[in-house]
N, C-alpha and C positions, 0 to 999 in steps of 0.2 A: 368419511371413513376413519376409523381409528386406528392410527399407523403410529409406530416407533421406527426409529432408527437407531442402529448401533454401527460406529464408525472404528474400523479397525485400525490404530495409531501408534502400536506400542513398539514396531519394529526399531532398530537403530539405521539400516540401509547401509550395509557395509562398503557395497560397489561405489557409494557416492564419496567412499575416501575423506570423511568428515568425522568430526570430533561433534558433531551437532546431529541430532534425532532427524530423520529424513524430514518428517512433516514439517518441520520448523523452516526449512530451507524456502526461500521465497521464489515467486514467478508471476508477474503481472500484478507487483505492489503489493501482494498478502502471502503470507506463509501458506504451503500447500494447504494444511488441515482446514484454514480459514475457507478457502475456496468450497471446499467438500462439506463443511457445516452450512455455509449459505444454500448451496443445493439441497441440504436435507431439510432446511426451513420450508422447501416447497411443499412437503408431505405431513410435518409435524411440528409442533412448538418445541420450543427450545428445553421444555422441562421432559419430553419425552424423546429427545436425543442423547444417547450414552455414548461417550468418546472413550473406546479402551487403551489406556496409556500405559507404557513402560518404559522403554529408553527414555531418560529425562523427562519424566512425568510430569515433575515440579514446573519446568519450563512451559511445557505444553499445556498444562492446567490453567498456568497463570495465564497464558497468552487469550484461553478462551474464556475464562471465567465471566468477563463481563458480557459475554454471549447469553446467560443463563443456561448453558448445556450441563447435564451430569457426567460424571466421570467412574470407571472402573478401572481399577488396576489389572494388569497381567503381570505378575510379578517375574513369573517363569515362563520363557517365551516355547509353549506347547503347542504351536500351531494356530489356524485360523478357527477351527472347532474349541479348541481351549479358549480363545479371547472372547468367543460369542458366550460361553458358558460363565465367564469370570462380569457379564453384564447382566446375568439373568437376575440376580438379586435387586438390581435397580428396576427391572420391571416385571417382578414377579405379578403383578396384579393385571398385567397387559394382556387381552385375549382377542386384539385385532391382527392387524398386519403388522409383520415383522421386516423391516428392510436394513440389509447389510450392505455398506459402503466402504471404500479404502480410504485411507487418510491421504495417499499419495496419488489420487486421480483428480486433479484439479479441474480439468476441460469437462468435466461431466455437470451438465446442465441441469438446472432445476427443473425445465420443462422435459427432460427426459427421464427423472426419477419420478415426477408425476405421471407420466405416461406407461411406466412398467407398473406403477402402484394402481393405476386405474385397470392395466390388461390382467392384474391378477383379481381385482375386485369385479371383474364382469365374468370371470372364469370359475370353474368350482375346481380348480387346480391346488394341490398343496402348496405349491412354490412355483415363481417364476424366475427365469433365468434370463437375465440381458446376455445375449449373444450376437457377435460380429463375425463377418469373413474375411478374411486377410489371406492376399496373395502369399504371405509367404507366413507361416503361422510358426514358425521354428520357435521351441520355447514354450509356447502356450498349451495349456491342459486343452484336448480336442474334446466337443461336445457331441456323443453319440445320440442318435435320435433313434426310437421304435418306428414301428411300420405305420403307427398312426400320427407320426410326426413329435410326438412328446420326448423330452427329455430323458434316454434311459439311463445314462451315465458319463460321468466327466473323468476323462482318463489324461493323466499327467504325461506330459512328452516323454519322459524318462521310461515310464511303464507301457507305453503305447506300441501295439504291433505294427508290422512294415503297413499293413492295411488302414490303420487307424491313424497312421502318421500322413497319409493322403487325405485325411479331411482336412478341409480350410474352415470349419466352423469352429470358432475358439469360444472359450470361458472368461468371460468377463470378470467372475468372481462376484458379481453385484447380484443381490437376489431379493425377492419379495415373499417372505413365507407368510402361512397362515399359523399366526403364533403358537396357536393350542398344539398343532403338530410338530413344529420345530421341538417345542419342549418335550412334548412327548415321547419320540425318539431321539433326540440328540445324542442322548446318553449311551447310543448303540455305534457310535462312531468309534471305531477301534484304531490303534495305532500300528497298522499294519504296512508302516512303509522303512525305509531304510532311516529316516530321520527319528523315527518312534513318536511322530506328532498327530495331533487331530485335526484331520483335514475336515474342513466344512463341505468341499465338494463331494463326500462321500452321501453327503444327504440327498443326492438325487436317487443314487441308488437304492438307498435306506425306503425312502419313500415309496420308491417304485415297487419295492419287496412288500411292503403294508398294502399293496392295491392302491396307492394314492399318484396323480398324476403330476407330474413337472412339466411344465411348459416353458417355451423359448419366447423373448421378447427380442426380435431382431433389430439391430440397431444397424442403419447404413454407413452412418458415420462413423467410422471405427475410430477417429482421433480423439473423441470424446471420451474413450476409454483408455487412453495412453497412460500408462503408469509411468512413473519416473524412477529410474533407479541408478543412471549416471548424471554428471553434472551435463554431459552432451544433450541427455533427454531434458534435462530442466531447461536447458537455452531454448531448445525448441517449443516447449511447450510456453515458455515466457514469449518467444515470437508470437506463438498464437493467439495466446492470450492479449497481447498488445496489439495485434490485428484486428480481432473482435472489439476491441476498446473503440480504436480510431474508425473502424466501419461505424459502428452504433452512432458516434459522435456526427460523423458526416452525414448519416441519415436522418440525423436531428436537427439539420441546418447548419451545421459548423465546419466552415473552410479550413482543411488541414492542408498546407502545401508540403509535400513530398510524405506523405503518412509514414514511410516505412523509416524515416529518419527520427519519428518522435519517440518519446517514450511517456505513457498514460497510464498512470495506475486506476485499476478496476472501481473504485470508488469514488474517483474523481467526476466531477459534473461542471459542465459548459455549457453556456447558453446560446441561443441561436445567434446567427450572425457573426459571431466572432471568428476571428482569423489567426491560425495557429502557424507561425512561420517555421521553417525545418529545425531540427536540431533541438525543440524546445522539449523539458523534462515538467511532467506535470504530476506531481508525487502526493501521498498521503490523501489528507481530508482535503483537499484543494477544491474551490468552487470559484468559477469563473462566469460573470455575468454574460448579458447580451453585449452585441456590438463593441465588443473589446478587441484588441490587437496585442498579440504576444510575440515579441520579437525574436529573431532567430538566436539560438542557444541560451534562451531565457530558462531560470530553473524555478519552479515554485513549490514550495512543501509546505503541507497545510497552510496555504494563504485564503484569503478572501478576498476577490476583485467583485468590485460592485460593477454595474453598468457602464459602457463608454470608456473604459479605463485601456489607457497605451501603455506599454511596456517595451521600451525601447531594447535592442538587442543586447545579449548577455547581463540581462537584469536577474539579481537574485533576490527573492521573497519567501521569507519563511514564517511562520506563525504571527503572521500580519494582517492587517486588513487595511484595502485600498479602496476609498470613495468613490462615487460616480464623476467620471470625466477627469480625473487625475493622469496626469502624465509622469511616468517614472522611466529614468534611465536615458541613454545607455549606459552599462557599466557601472550601475548603482545596485546596493546593498540593502534591503530592508529586513529587519529581523525582532525577533523577541518582543511580542505584544507592541507592537508600533501600529500606528493607524494614521495614514495618510489623508487628509480631509478631502472634500468635493473640489475638484479645479486647482488641485494643488501642483506644484512642479517640482520634480526633485531630478536633477542633471547627472551629468557624467562624475564618477569617482565620489559619489556623495554616500555616506553610511547613516543609517537608523537605527538605534538599538533603543527599544523601551522608549519611545517618545510618540507623543501625539502632535501632527503637524496640523494645523488649523485649515479652514478651509481659504483657498486662494495664496496660501502662503508659499514662497520659492525658495529653494536652495538649488541653484544650478550648476555649481561646480565645486569639487574638491573640497567637502565638507564632511567633520564627523558630530553628529549630535546625538548623544547618548544621555539617558534618564530625564529626556527635556519636556516640558509642556508648553509647546508655542501657539500661541493665537493665531487669530484669522489677518490675512493681509501681511504678514512678516516677509521681510527681504533679508536673507541670509548669505553676505557676500562668500565670495572664493575664499578657503583656504580657514574658512571658520571652525573651531573645536571646541566642544565644551568639556572641560577637566572634570569627569563627573567622578573619578577613583585619587581617594587621599592614601593610597597604599593601605587601607583597611577597611572603609565604608565607600558606598557609591552616595552620591549625594545627587540631588535635584536643580537643575536650571529651568525656570521659568521665564518666559517672554511674552510681554502683554501682546495685544492685538495693535497693527500698523506699526511696529516697531521695524528700526532699520539698522541691520547690523552690519558694519562694514569690513571689507575684506580682511582676512589675516587676523580676526579678532579671537582671542582667547578668552572664551569665559569660564572663571573659575568658581565652581558649586562649592557648597550651596550658594544660590544666587539667584535675585529676582530683577527682572529688567520691565520698568513700566510701559504702560500703552502710548504709542505715537512717539518713544523716545529714539535717540539715534546713538550709536557706538561707531566712534571715529576707527578708520581704518588702520589696523595693525596695534590696537588697545590690548591690553591685558586688564580684563575688567574682575576685580576682586570684591567689590562692594555693591549694595543695591544702587540701581539706576531710578529715580523717580519717574514719574509719567512727563513727557514731553521735554525731556532734559537731552542735553548732549553729553555723553560721558568720553574722555578721553584718558587713555591710561597709559600713555608712552613719553619717553624722556624727548624735550627738545632738542629739535636738529641744531646742530653744531657745525660750521664750515671753517675750514681752515685754508687759508688762501696760500698759494705756493707750496703747499706740503709736499706734492711731487716732486717737485724741482727740489727740494732740500733734501728728499729721499735718496734721489739718486746722486746728488753731489757727495752724500754721506758714504754711500755705497762705493762711488769710485775712488775714493780716499783709501780706501781699506784695500782695493786691489793695488 
């Protein structure tokens, strides 16, 4: 089935009380418009998806450019019918079906979009309209059916008669048209409304007038059609998306303790038999392997964890990789292109930045390791820091396999420490350390006998 999709995303969304276009606001770890593009992909490839932009068009287009979709600008906001007309040039050779979606309906699933498309394909109707029934339809356009069950007209709430206001079948605004009939008759929409805009809803009556049938595709789950107009609705949609994600993961074999407390973005992947403790946040493009344990309060952002990784509580991992069997945390921070090797150990209040830590190496307490290349089986003592910044440039520290770095060592980069070497505790190391050598970089201890007694005697004389 040759299908194209137009996504209407030009509005600002004044009720959001925001300087940002509504479709750029986030829910479930993605911008609203990203969710809708994902749903559209269920029926059309990217080059047959046209996003109509207006307010902050540059930002919206920059966000979606990597997806390969097309764009059409609606410079003046003249209604939904006008927005579809703005996309016409991008689809001038398209003669199959044309679906119209809205950029602020992130709960709409690809399965529903595909089902509506298939309902249209199985029929001889000119268009299929997704409808739903609400207990309280206040504010929604009412769908008026004819004696055959087809859609006769769509009446806006403000224009409805008392009898029409009793109708609880509402218009979602989501259509699947026969493209040839849409383009043939869309020019007949007139701005006969107080806003003087071209409403796409008028197409139902126009198609009926020309003897064509418009059918409804009734959706029982009305939450999928929830559009966002306020921050309250945004929070509710975010909650629903998060609940969907945790349910998906649990059904795939992931244990989530107290799922109502965790935050997991839509694109996150987690392997079977992993345990996620309360108040964890898995964000961005995070990937977690099998048989991992993510400690309470930990935050992962675009992180990659291999199998059997354990994160202690309140560990932060961003843009970094942790290899199989490693143990990190509690209260550790791993960031900016760091790789923690297999079976390595990172303890409490240790921070790694742009560092490769070799297999089986350890840094268990109170250390900062930045811009470092650390070999296998290295032991980093408590309080060790790499001085990687000279005020103008960052420099690297290299530590060979099997080295032992004593507690409270200060490693001033650029620096290389050889394999199987030792650095004495409390040392300041500024020069290369050969392999299998002992490096000491501290003053010799001096003891002054009876110094305290002399100090007290001097103090008493002053009194």
